[in-house]
C-alpha positions as CSV (number, residue, x, y, z in Angstrom):
1,M,0.2,-0.3,-0.1
2,A,3.2,2.5,1.1
3,F,4.7,1.8,-2.8
4,S,1.6,2.2,-4.2
5,M,0.6,6.0,-2.1
6,F,4.2,6.6,-3.6
7,R,3.6,5.9,-6.5
8,V,1.1,8.1,-6.9
9,F,1.7,10.7,-4.6
10,L,5.3,11.6,-5.7
11,P,4.4,12.0,-9.5
12,L,1.5,14.5,-8.4
13,T,3.8,16.4,-6.1
14,F,6.4,17.4,-8.6
15,A,3.3,18.2,-11.2
16,V,2.1,20.9,-8.7
17,L,5.5,22.0,-7.7
18,S,6.5,22.3,-11.4
19,A,2.7,24.4,-11.7
20,A,3.7,26.8,-8.9
21,V,7.0,27.5,-10.0
22,A,5.2,28.3,-13.7
23,I,3.5,31.0,-12.1
24,I,7.2,32.0,-9.8
25,G,8.4,32.2,-12.6
26,H,6.5,35.1,-14.1
27,T,6.8,37.1,-11.4
28,Q,10.6,37.1,-10.0
29,A,13.9,36.0,-11.4
30,M,15.0,32.1,-10.6
31,P,18.1,30.9,-9.5
32,S,19.5,28.9,-12.5
33,V,19.3,25.4,-11.2
34,L,16.1,25.8,-9.8
35,P,14.4,26.0,-13.3
36,I,16.4,22.3,-14.5
37,A,15.5,21.1,-11.5
38,V,11.9,21.3,-11.8
39,G,11.8,20.1,-15.3
40,V,14.1,17.0,-14.5
41,S,11.1,16.4,-11.5
42,S,8.2,16.9,-14.3
43,L,10.2,14.5,-16.2
44,V,10.6,12.0,-13.5
45,G,6.9,12.6,-12.4
46,M,5.3,12.1,-15.8
47,A,7.3,8.5,-16.1
48,L,6.2,7.5,-12.8
49,I,2.5,8.3,-14.0
50,W,3.2,6.5,-17.4
51,R,4.8,3.7,-15.7
52,D,2.0,2.9,-13.0
53,M,-0.6,3.6,-16.7
54,N,1.5,1.4,-18.1
55,S,1.3,-1.4,-15.9
56,K,-2.6,-2.0,-15.8
57,M,-4.9,-3.6,-18.3
58,K,-6.3,-0.3,-20.6
59,G,-9.4,-0.2,-23.1
60,E,-8.8,-0.7,-26.9
61,S,-9.4,2.7,-28.9
62,R,-7.6,5.0,-26.2
63,T,-7.0,8.5,-26.3
64,F,-3.5,9.1,-23.6
65,S,-5.8,12.3,-22.4
66,S,-9.2,9.7,-21.5
67,L,-6.5,7.4,-20.3
68,L,-5.0,10.1,-18.0
69,S,-8.7,11.9,-16.8
70,Q,-9.6,8.0,-15.7
71,Y,-6.1,7.4,-14.4
72,L,-6.7,10.4,-12.2
73,A,-10.2,10.4,-11.4
74,V,-9.7,6.3,-10.1
75,K,-6.6,7.2,-8.0
76,A,-8.6,10.0,-6.5
77,V,-11.8,8.1,-5.9
78,G,-9.9,5.1,-4.3
79,W,-8.0,7.7,-1.7
80,L,-11.5,9.1,-0.7
81,G,-12.4,5.7,-0.2
82,R,-10.1,4.6,2.2
83,L,-10.6,8.0,4.1
84,R,-14.5,7.2,4.0
85,R,-13.9,3.6,5.2
86,K,-11.4,4.2,8.1
87,K,-14.3,7.0,9.5
88,L,-16.7,4.0,8.8
89,E,-14.9,1.8,11.3
90,L,-14.7,4.7,13.4
91,D,-18.1,5.3,13.8
92,T,-19.6,1.5,13.8
93,R,-16.7,1.5,17.0
94,K,-19.8,4.2,18.8
95,V,-22.9,3.6,17.1
96,T,-24.8,5.6,20.2
97,E,-23.0,8.3,19.5
98,V,-22.8,8.8,16.1
99,Q,-26.7,7.9,15.6
100,E,-27.7,10.7,18.4
101,E,-25.3,13.6,16.5
102,T,-26.7,11.8,13.0
103,L,-30.5,12.6,14.7
104,L,-29.8,16.0,15.8
105,K,-28.2,17.5,13.0
106,R,-31.6,16.4,10.9
107,L,-33.6,18.4,13.6
108,R,-31.3,21.4,14.1
109,K,-31.3,21.6,10.3
110,N,-34.7,21.9,9.9
111,Q,-35.5,23.7,13.6
112,H,-37.8,26.4,11.4
113,T,-39.4,25.2,9.0
114,C,-43.0,24.6,9.5
115,Y,-42.7,21.2,9.9
116,G,-39.7,21.4,13.0
117,R,-42.1,24.0,14.4
118,Q,-45.1,22.1,14.6
119,Y,-42.8,19.0,16.5
120,D,-41.0,21.8,18.4
121,F,-37.1,20.4,16.9
122,S,-35.5,22.7,18.7
123,S,-36.5,21.6,22.1
124,I,-35.2,17.7,21.5
125,K,-31.9,17.2,22.9
126,D,-31.7,13.7,22.2
127,S,-33.5,10.2,20.5
128,G,-35.7,9.5,23.7
129,A,-37.1,13.0,23.5
130,F,-37.7,12.3,19.9
131,R,-39.2,8.9,19.9
132,A,-41.5,10.2,22.8
133,R,-42.8,13.4,20.6
134,H,-42.6,12.3,17.1
135,P,-45.7,10.0,15.9
136,L,-44.4,6.8,13.6
137,T,-44.6,7.9,9.9
138,T,-46.1,6.4,6.4
139,Y,-46.7,8.2,3.4
140,D,-50.2,9.4,4.1
141,H,-48.4,11.3,7.0
142,Y,-46.5,13.6,4.5
143,R,-48.6,13.6,0.8
144,E,-50.1,17.1,1.2
145,L,-46.9,18.2,2.9
146,I,-45.2,17.3,-0.5
147,R,-47.9,18.5,-2.4
148,R,-47.1,22.1,-0.7
149,V,-43.4,21.5,-2.0
150,A,-44.2,20.3,-5.1
151,A,-46.4,24.2,-5.8
152,G,-43.5,26.2,-4.5
153,E,-43.9,26.4,-0.9
154,K,-41.0,26.9,0.9
155,N,-39.5,25.9,4.1
156,V,-42.8,23.4,4.3
157,I,-40.3,19.9,5.7
158,I,-37.0,20.9,5.0
159,M,-35.1,24.3,4.9
160,E,-33.5,23.4,1.3
161,K,-34.7,23.5,-2.2
162,P,-35.3,19.8,-2.8
163,L,-32.9,19.0,-6.4
164,I,-36.1,16.5,-7.3
165,L,-39.1,15.1,-6.6
166,A,-38.2,11.9,-6.4
167,M,-40.5,9.1,-8.2
168,T,-40.4,5.0,-5.7
169,S,-40.8,2.6,-7.6
170,G,-43.8,1.4,-6.4
171,T,-43.6,-2.0,-5.3
172,S,-46.0,-2.5,-2.8
173,G,-48.4,0.1,-3.4
174,P,-48.5,3.2,-6.1
175,S,-45.6,5.1,-6.7
176,A,-45.0,8.3,-4.1
177,M,-43.5,11.2,-4.7
178,L,-40.3,12.0,-1.8
179,L,-37.9,15.1,-1.6
180,S,-34.0,14.4,-2.6
181,T,-31.5,17.1,-1.8
182,K,-28.1,17.9,-2.2
183,D,-27.0,16.0,1.5
184,T,-28.6,12.9,0.2
185,N,-26.6,12.9,-3.2
186,T,-23.8,13.6,-1.3
187,E,-24.2,10.8,2.0
188,F,-24.9,8.2,-1.2
189,F,-21.3,8.8,-3.0
190,L,-19.6,9.3,0.4
191,Q,-20.7,6.4,2.5
192,G,-22.1,4.4,-0.2
193,V,-20.0,4.5,-3.3
194,A,-16.8,5.7,-2.9
195,V,-16.7,3.4,0.6
196,C,-18.2,0.0,-2.0
197,L,-15.1,1.5,-4.6
198,D,-12.6,0.8,-1.9
199,A,-14.0,-3.1,-0.5
200,M,-14.8,-3.8,-4.6
201,R,-10.7,-3.3,-5.6
202,Q,-9.9,-5.1,-2.2
203,A,-11.9,-8.1,-3.0
204,F,-11.1,-7.6,-7.1
205,P,-7.6,-6.4,-7.2
206,A,-8.3,-6.5,-11.1
207,T,-10.9,-4.0,-11.2
208,D,-8.1,-1.3,-10.8
209,S,-7.5,-1.0,-14.1
210,L,-8.1,1.7,-17.1
211,Q,-10.7,-0.9,-19.1
212,R,-14.2,0.6,-19.7
213,T,-17.1,0.0,-17.9
214,T,-20.5,-0.9,-19.7
215,K,-22.9,0.7,-17.4
216,F,-26.5,0.1,-18.7
217,F,-28.3,3.1,-17.6
218,Y,-31.1,5.5,-19.6
219,T,-31.8,8.7,-19.8
220,P,-35.0,9.5,-17.4
221,T,-37.8,11.9,-18.7
222,F,-38.2,14.5,-16.2
223,R,-41.9,16.4,-15.9
224,Q,-41.8,19.9,-13.9
225,S,-43.9,20.4,-10.6
226,D,-46.1,23.6,-10.5
227,G,-43.1,25.2,-8.4
228,G,-40.7,24.6,-10.7
229,I,-39.1,21.5,-8.8
230,P,-37.8,18.0,-11.6
231,I,-39.9,14.9,-10.9
232,G,-38.4,11.7,-12.0
233,P,-36.5,8.8,-10.5
234,N,-33.3,10.0,-8.1
235,S,-31.1,7.0,-9.4
236,S,-27.8,7.4,-10.9
237,T,-28.5,9.2,-14.4
238,P,-25.9,10.0,-17.7
239,A,-26.5,13.4,-16.9
240,S,-25.6,13.3,-13.4
241,S,-22.6,10.8,-14.2
242,R,-21.1,13.0,-17.3
243,H,-18.0,13.8,-15.8
244,M,-17.5,9.9,-15.8
245,L,-18.6,9.5,-19.0
246,N,-15.5,8.8,-21.0
247,I,-14.7,5.7,-18.4
248,Y,-17.6,4.0,-20.0
249,S,-17.7,2.3,-23.5
250,T,-21.4,3.7,-24.6
251,P,-20.5,7.4,-26.1
252,A,-22.1,10.3,-24.9
253,P,-24.5,11.1,-28.4
254,A,-26.0,7.9,-27.0
255,F,-27.5,9.2,-24.1
256,E,-29.6,11.7,-26.4
257,V,-31.9,8.6,-27.5
258,P,-35.0,8.9,-26.2
259,S,-36.1,5.2,-26.5
260,E,-35.0,2.8,-24.1
261,K,-34.6,-0.2,-26.7
262,D,-32.6,2.0,-29.0
263,T,-30.6,3.0,-26.2
264,L,-30.2,-0.4,-25.1
265,Y,-28.8,-1.3,-28.7
266,L,-26.4,1.2,-28.8
267,H,-25.0,0.5,-25.3
268,L,-24.7,-3.2,-26.4
269,L,-23.6,-2.5,-30.1
270,F,-20.2,-0.1,-28.5
271,A,-19.4,-2.7,-25.6
272,L,-19.7,-5.6,-28.1
273,K,-16.4,-3.4,-30.6
274,D,-14.3,-3.7,-27.4
275,S,-13.2,-6.8,-26.8
276,S,-11.4,-5.4,-23.4
277,I,-14.7,-4.2,-21.3
278,G,-13.6,-4.7,-17.4
279,T,-17.4,-4.3,-15.7
280,L,-20.7,-4.9,-16.5
281,E,-22.9,-2.7,-14.3
282,S,-26.2,-1.8,-13.6
283,N,-28.3,-0.5,-10.6
284,F,-30.1,-3.9,-10.7
285,A,-29.3,-7.3,-11.5
286,S,-32.5,-7.2,-13.8
287,T,-31.0,-4.3,-16.0
288,V,-28.5,-6.4,-16.6
289,F,-30.3,-9.0,-17.4
290,Y,-32.7,-7.6,-19.7
291,A,-29.5,-6.5,-21.7
292,L,-28.4,-9.6,-22.4
293,S,-31.7,-11.2,-22.7
294,A,-32.2,-8.3,-26.0
295,L,-28.5,-9.2,-27.2
296,Q,-29.3,-13.0,-27.8
297,E,-32.2,-11.2,-29.5
298,R,-30.3,-9.1,-32.2
299,W,-26.7,-10.5,-31.7
300,Q,-27.2,-10.9,-35.7
301,E,-27.7,-7.0,-36.3
302,L,-25.6,-5.7,-34.0
303,V,-22.3,-8.1,-35.6
304,E,-23.4,-7.0,-39.1
305,D,-23.3,-3.3,-38.1
306,I,-19.8,-3.8,-36.5
307,E,-19.1,-5.6,-39.9
308,R,-20.0,-2.9,-41.7
309,G,-19.6,0.1,-39.3
310,K,-22.5,1.2,-39.2
311,V,-25.5,1.9,-37.1
312,S,-28.4,-0.1,-37.7
313,S,-31.3,1.9,-39.7
314,A,-34.0,0.7,-37.6
315,L,-33.2,3.0,-34.9
316,A,-35.4,5.9,-35.1
317,L,-32.0,8.8,-34.4
318,E,-32.2,12.0,-35.1
319,P,-30.0,12.9,-38.1
320,T,-27.4,14.8,-36.2
321,V,-27.1,12.1,-33.0
322,R,-26.7,9.4,-36.0
323,A,-23.6,10.9,-37.4
324,R,-22.0,11.6,-34.7
325,L,-22.4,7.9,-33.7
326,E,-21.4,6.9,-37.1
327,A,-18.4,8.7,-36.7
328,L,-17.4,6.5,-34.2
329,M,-17.2,3.4,-36.1
330,K,-15.1,1.5,-38.7
331,P,-16.1,-1.1,-40.9
332,D,-14.4,-4.6,-38.3
333,Q,-15.0,-7.3,-40.2
334,E,-11.9,-9.0,-37.7
335,R,-14.0,-8.5,-34.4
336,A,-17.4,-8.9,-36.2
337,A,-15.9,-12.9,-37.5
338,Q,-15.2,-13.3,-33.9
339,L,-18.6,-12.4,-32.2
340,R,-20.6,-14.5,-34.5
341,A,-18.4,-17.7,-33.7
342,H,-18.7,-16.7,-29.7
343,F,-22.9,-16.8,-30.3
344,Q,-23.0,-19.4,-32.4
345,E,-21.9,-21.4,-29.9
346,G,-24.5,-20.5,-27.9
347,F,-25.2,-17.8,-25.2
348,R,-24.2,-20.4,-21.5
349,G,-21.2,-18.4,-20.4
350,I,-20.9,-15.6,-23.9
351,V,-20.6,-13.2,-21.4
352,K,-16.7,-14.2,-20.7
353,R,-16.1,-14.8,-24.3
354,V,-17.4,-12.3,-26.4
355,W,-14.9,-9.9,-23.1
356,P,-12.7,-12.5,-22.3
357,H,-11.1,-9.5,-19.5
358,L,-14.1,-9.2,-18.2
359,N,-13.8,-8.5,-13.9
360,L,-17.0,-8.3,-12.5
361,V,-20.5,-7.3,-12.8
362,L,-21.5,-4.7,-10.6
363,A,-25.3,-4.7,-9.9
364,V,-27.9,-5.2,-6.8
365,D,-28.9,-9.0,-7.0
366,S,-30.8,-9.2,-3.5
367,G,-33.9,-9.3,-2.7
368,S,-36.5,-8.9,-6.1
369,N,-33.3,-8.9,-8.2
370,Q,-32.4,-12.6,-6.4
371,I,-33.9,-14.3,-9.4
372,Y,-32.1,-12.5,-12.2
373,G,-28.4,-12.6,-10.4
374,E,-29.4,-16.6,-10.0
375,M,-30.6,-16.9,-13.6
376,L,-27.2,-14.9,-15.4
377,R,-24.7,-16.7,-12.4
378,E,-26.8,-19.9,-14.5
379,N,-26.5,-18.6,-18.1
380,Y,-24.8,-15.8,-19.4
381,C,-22.1,-14.9,-16.7
382,R,-21.2,-18.3,-16.1
383,G,-17.6,-17.9,-13.9
384,I,-18.2,-13.8,-13.2
385,P,-18.1,-12.7,-9.9
386,F,-21.0,-10.2,-9.2
387,Y,-20.7,-7.7,-6.6
388,S,-23.6,-6.1,-4.8
389,P,-22.8,-3.3,-3.5
390,F,-25.8,-1.3,-1.6
391,Y,-29.0,-1.3,0.1
392,A,-30.5,1.6,-0.4
393,A,-34.1,3.1,-2.0
394,T,-35.7,6.3,-3.0
395,E,-35.6,7.2,1.0
396,G,-31.6,7.1,0.3
397,L,-28.7,5.0,1.6
398,I,-29.1,2.1,4.0
399,G,-26.5,0.3,4.2
400,V,-23.3,-1.2,1.9
401,N,-21.9,-4.3,1.2
402,L,-18.0,-4.9,2.6
403,W,-18.5,-8.6,1.7
404,P,-18.2,-8.5,-2.2
405,Q,-16.9,-12.2,-2.0
406,E,-19.3,-13.5,-0.1
407,S,-22.5,-15.1,-1.4
408,N,-25.4,-14.5,1.2
409,R,-25.6,-10.7,0.9
410,R,-25.5,-8.6,3.4
411,Y,-25.3,-4.8,4.4
412,L,-23.4,-3.1,7.2
413,L,-25.9,-0.6,8.2
414,C,-24.7,3.4,7.8
415,P,-24.9,5.3,10.8
416,R,-24.5,8.2,9.6
417,S,-27.1,8.1,6.7
418,M,-29.6,7.7,8.9
419,F,-31.0,7.4,11.9
420,C,-32.3,4.4,12.2
421,E,-35.6,2.8,14.7
422,F,-36.3,-1.1,14.5
423,L,-40.1,-2.6,15.0
424,P,-39.5,-6.3,15.5
425,E,-41.7,-8.2,13.3
426,N,-44.2,-9.7,15.3
427,S,-45.1,-5.8,15.9
428,L,-46.0,-4.3,13.2
429,D,-49.8,-4.8,13.2
430,E,-49.9,-3.1,16.8
431,E,-51.2,0.5,16.5
432,T,-48.3,2.1,18.3
433,P,-45.6,-0.5,18.7
434,P,-42.4,0.4,20.4
435,T,-39.1,1.0,18.2
436,L,-35.6,-0.9,19.0
437,L,-32.1,1.6,18.3
438,M,-28.8,-0.6,16.8
439,E,-27.8,-1.0,19.4
440,E,-30.9,-3.1,20.9
441,V,-31.6,-5.0,18.1
442,E,-30.7,-8.7,18.6
443,E,-29.2,-10.8,16.3
444,G,-31.2,-13.9,13.9
445,H,-34.5,-11.3,14.4
446,N,-37.0,-9.6,12.0
447,Y,-37.8,-6.0,12.1
448,E,-39.0,-3.7,9.7
449,L,-37.1,-0.5,9.5
450,V,-38.0,2.8,10.7
451,V,-35.7,5.8,9.1
452,T,-35.3,9.5,10.0
453,N,-33.7,10.7,6.9
454,A,-31.6,13.8,5.2
455,S,-34.6,15.0,2.8
456,G,-38.0,15.3,5.5
457,L,-38.6,12.1,6.3
458,F,-39.2,11.4,9.8
459,R,-39.4,8.3,12.0
460,Y,-40.9,6.7,8.4
461,R,-41.7,3.2,8.0
462,I,-40.4,2.3,4.5
463,G,-42.0,-1.3,4.8
464,D,-38.7,-3.6,4.1
465,I,-38.4,-6.2,6.7
466,V,-34.6,-7.2,7.3
467,K,-32.4,-10.0,9.6
468,V,-30.0,-9.2,11.7
469,V,-27.4,-11.4,10.9
470,G,-24.3,-10.0,13.1
471,F,-22.8,-6.7,14.0
472,H,-19.4,-5.0,12.8
473,N,-18.1,-4.0,15.9
474,Q,-21.5,-2.4,17.4
475,C,-23.4,-2.1,14.4
476,P,-26.0,-4.4,12.7
477,V,-25.1,-6.2,9.8
478,V,-28.7,-7.3,7.4
479,E,-29.6,-9.3,5.4
480,F,-33.1,-7.9,3.4
481,Q,-35.8,-10.3,3.3
482,Y,-39.5,-8.9,2.0
483,R,-41.4,-5.9,1.6
484,R,-44.0,-5.6,3.8
485,G,-46.6,-5.1,0.9
486,Q,-44.9,-7.6,-1.6
487,M,-46.5,-10.2,0.9
488,L,-48.9,-13.3,0.4
489,N,-52.0,-13.3,3.1
490,V,-55.6,-14.2,1.7
491,R,-55.8,-15.7,5.1
492,G,-53.7,-14.4,7.5
493,E,-51.0,-16.9,6.4
494,K,-48.6,-14.1,5.9
495,V,-46.3,-15.5,2.9
496,S,-43.3,-13.2,2.4
497,E,-41.0,-12.6,-1.1
498,A,-38.3,-14.5,-0.5
499,L,-40.3,-17.7,1.1
500,F,-42.3,-17.9,-2.6
501,L,-39.2,-18.2,-4.5
502,D,-37.4,-20.8,-2.0
503,A,-40.7,-22.6,-3.0
504,L,-40.2,-21.9,-6.3
505,K,-37.0,-22.5,-7.1
506,K,-37.7,-25.9,-5.4
507,A,-40.7,-26.8,-7.9
508,V,-38.5,-25.5,-10.9
509,A,-36.2,-27.8,-9.8
510,Q,-38.6,-30.8,-10.6
511,W,-40.0,-30.0,-13.9
512,P,-37.6,-32.0,-16.4
513,G,-35.9,-28.8,-18.5
514,A,-37.5,-26.1,-17.1
515,Q,-35.3,-22.8,-16.5
516,L,-37.6,-20.2,-14.7
517,V,-37.2,-16.5,-16.9
518,D,-39.7,-14.6,-14.5
519,Y,-42.7,-14.9,-12.5
520,C,-44.9,-12.7,-10.0
521,C,-48.8,-13.7,-7.8
522,A,-51.5,-12.1,-7.2
523,E,-54.7,-12.8,-4.7
524,S,-57.7,-14.7,-5.8
525,G,-59.7,-11.4,-4.4
526,I,-58.1,-8.7,-7.1
527,L,-59.5,-11.5,-10.2
528,G,-63.2,-11.3,-9.5
529,D,-64.9,-14.2,-11.5
530,S,-61.9,-14.6,-13.6
531,T,-59.9,-16.4,-11.3
532,G,-61.9,-19.7,-11.1
533,G,-62.4,-21.5,-8.1
534,S,-64.3,-20.2,-4.8
535,D,-61.9,-20.7,-2.0
536,P,-59.2,-17.8,-1.4
537,H,-55.8,-18.9,-3.1
538,Y,-52.6,-17.5,-5.4
539,Q,-52.7,-17.3,-8.8
540,V,-49.1,-17.8,-10.2
541,F,-48.0,-16.3,-13.4
542,I,-44.7,-17.9,-14.6
543,E,-42.8,-17.9,-18.0
544,L,-40.2,-20.4,-18.4
545,K,-37.8,-21.6,-20.7
546,G,-37.1,-25.1,-22.3
547,V,-41.1,-26.4,-21.5
548,R,-44.4,-25.4,-23.5
549,N,-46.5,-26.8,-21.1
550,L,-47.0,-27.8,-17.1
551,T,-49.0,-31.3,-15.6
552,E,-51.0,-30.6,-13.4
553,E,-48.9,-32.9,-11.6
554,Q,-46.1,-30.7,-12.1
555,R,-48.5,-27.8,-11.3
556,Y,-49.6,-28.8,-8.1
557,K,-45.8,-29.3,-7.1
558,L,-45.8,-25.9,-6.3
559,D,-48.3,-26.1,-3.7
560,I,-46.8,-29.2,-2.0
561,C,-43.3,-27.1,-2.0
562,L,-44.5,-24.2,-0.2
563,Q,-46.5,-26.5,2.2
564,Q,-43.5,-28.1,3.4
565,D,-41.6,-24.4,3.6
566,S,-44.9,-22.8,5.7
567,A,-46.1,-24.7,8.1
568,V,-48.9,-21.7,8.7
569,Y,-50.0,-22.0,4.4
570,K,-49.9,-25.9,5.3
571,S,-52.5,-25.8,7.8
572,F,-54.7,-23.3,5.8
573,R,-54.4,-25.7,3.0
574,I,-55.2,-28.5,5.4
575,K,-58.4,-27.3,6.6
576,G,-59.7,-25.8,3.4
577,S,-59.8,-21.9,4.2
578,I,-57.2,-21.4,1.3
579,G,-57.7,-23.2,-1.9
580,P,-54.8,-24.6,-4.3
581,M,-52.5,-22.3,-6.5
582,R,-53.6,-22.1,-9.8
583,V,-50.2,-22.0,-12.5
584,Q,-50.6,-19.5,-15.5
585,L,-47.8,-20.5,-17.7
586,V,-47.6,-17.3,-19.8
587,A,-45.8,-17.0,-23.5
588,D,-42.6,-15.7,-24.0
589,G,-41.5,-11.7,-23.6
590,A,-44.7,-11.7,-21.2
591,F,-43.3,-10.3,-18.4
592,K,-40.8,-8.0,-20.7
593,E,-44.4,-6.2,-22.4
594,L,-45.6,-6.0,-18.4
595,R,-42.3,-4.7,-17.1
596,K,-43.4,-1.4,-19.9
597,Q,-46.7,-1.2,-18.7
598,M,-45.8,-1.2,-14.8
599,M,-42.9,2.2,-15.6
600,T,-45.9,3.6,-17.6
601,F,-48.2,3.7,-15.3
602,S,-46.1,4.7,-12.3
603,N,-43.3,6.9,-14.2
604,T,-40.8,4.7,-13.3
605,S,-37.1,5.1,-15.0
606,P,-35.9,1.9,-16.7
607,N,-33.1,2.9,-13.9
608,T,-35.4,2.2,-11.0
609,F,-37.6,-0.4,-11.8
610,K,-38.1,-3.5,-9.5
611,M,-40.4,-6.5,-10.9
612,H,-43.9,-6.6,-8.7
613,R,-43.7,-10.2,-7.3
614,V,-47.5,-9.7,-5.7
615,L,-49.5,-7.9,-8.1
616,R,-51.6,-5.0,-6.7
617,R,-53.7,-3.6,-9.5
618,K,-56.1,-6.3,-11.5
619,E,-55.3,-4.7,-14.9
620,Y,-51.1,-5.8,-14.4
621,A,-53.1,-9.6,-13.4
622,D,-55.1,-9.2,-16.5
623,F,-53.3,-8.3,-18.6
624,L,-51.1,-12.0,-18.0
625,L,-54.0,-13.7,-17.8
626,A,-54.1,-12.9,-21.6
627,K,-50.7,-13.6,-22.1
628,T,-51.3,-17.4,-20.4
629,V,-50.4,-20.5,-22.9
630,S,-50.7,-23.4,-20.3
C-alpha cells in the first residue's frame, strides 16, 4: 500500500511543484539551477505516472487524455474511499453516539421549517425525546406536505429546495413522491459509492485498471411540478454522471436517444466493439439480464453493424445523433467474425467469451433482483463474479456490502446516513408498536426499518423487513427479507417474497428441462370472476424456458413445496381455508411487456424499476391472464 501511494503522490507532487514554479517564474527571477531541477522533477513525475498507467489493463482505442483523466479519477476516488472506509470503521465502534449526532443534525437543520416548529424540533435534546414526541409515520403523513413543496412553497419540511421530487418504484403500492436533496446525494456518494469502490478493489484487484465499463443506464424523462421542481427518479443518470462518461463504453450521443430500446442497442453495439471491457454495471441485476436477453435476440444485427461500421437503420435516431455515432464506427470484419463465432456456440457463458478480460458484474442482486442474479450466473455470466454493493432506496442510502465475495448479500447499516429504528416483526400490526435502536436489536431477529433521513422523512416506516445476521463492531449487519406490501396474505398466513421464491425454485427443479425466467403472483381477491375456484388462493404467473406445458401434477408441486416450507400455509390448506394455487404458464416475453406497462403507469425509469412480485392492480393480472399459454 505504501509503495502504491508513493507511486501516485510523488508524481502528483512533482506536477504541483512544476505549476507553482511556473507561476513564480512569471513574477520573479529564479536561480538558474531551479528551473532545471523542476524540469527534471516534472519528467520523472510524468515517467512514474506513465509507468503506472502502462502497468494496468487498458481499454481499446483510448486517447492519452482519456486514459489520464480516468487514471486520476480512479486514484482520487480510491484515496477518498480509503478515508471514508476508516471513518465508517470508527463510527461502527460508537454507534449510539453517531446515531444521536445524525438525528440531532437533521432536527437542528430543519427546526425553523413549518414542520420543525409543529414538532418543536428546537427543544429536542436526544433520541428519547424525539421518539416520545414524534409519531411513527407512513407516506400518508407527508402527502399534503409534499404537495405544498411541489407547488413551490418554501420551508415546509426542509429548509433547502429539493433537487428533484423522486418517484418510488411502486412495488408495494402506488408510486410515492419523495424529496431528494443535495445532502442525500452527497451522503450516497461519500458513504456509499466511495466505500463500496474501496471494498470492490480490495476484493477484486483486477478492477483497479483502465478498462472501460459498460453501464446499462438510461436518460429518464422528467416533468416539472407547479413549483418548477423536476419530478423523476433519483438514481444515477447519464446527466448526473456526465463527468465520468469517458470511463464508459457507450459514447455520450447515445444518451440523447429517448427510446430505451434504441439506447440499449447502442449500449450493446459499442460494448461489443471493445473486447477489453472490464465491468458490466447497472443499478439492478434485472437491467443486466434484460440487456443480455436483448443481445441474444439481436446479435446478428449487432454483428452486421460492427462488420459494416454503421448503426442500424432500424433505430429512430436524429440525423445529427446518428452522424456523431457513425463517426465513431469503422468497419471491423475481424471483430465481427470473432463475435459471430462466439454467438453461434450458444449463449451459456457468452459474457466471458465476448469479453475475455471482464472482471466483474456490478449490480444489486438481492431482494426482488435475486432471481435475475441467479439466472445470470447460471447462464449468460457463468464464471464471472458479482458484487451487490448497496442496500438503498428512494429514501436514501441504508447499508453497504463490505463482503463482496460472499454469496449471501449482507449489508452494514450506515450509522451516519440515517437515524434508524427497528420494529420487531411480531409487532408490525400493533397501533403504536415500540421501536428499538441499533444497539438494542438482536442477531437472528427480523425487523421493519424505520428511518429519519436527510430529506424530510421522520420516523418513516419504509416497509422493508430485514434480518439482523450479525454485528460489525457495534453496528448491525442485515439481510433484506421482504417488502411488507409484497407479502401474500389471503387468510393471515403472510407468505413473504423470499419464502415463496424458495418454494418456486424447488418446484422448478422438479420440472424436467424447465428454466425460470420470471414470475409474479396475485391474490384471488383482485381477480374476481376471472380466477376460477371459490376459495381464496394464489394465482401464480410463470415464464419458463425449456418447456411449453405443465401437467397438473407438476403445477401442484409448487403448492406442495410451499406447504413444506410454511407450516401456517399448510395448516390453512389442510383445513380448506385456502384453495390450491392456480399456476399459469405465460408466453415468452410476457414479463418484458408487463415491465413496460408498469413503468408507464408508475412513471418509473428503467434505472429504478423493480418487478412487482405480488400484483396489487387487477389490470396487471388481467394482462398476464391474456398472455397465458398453459
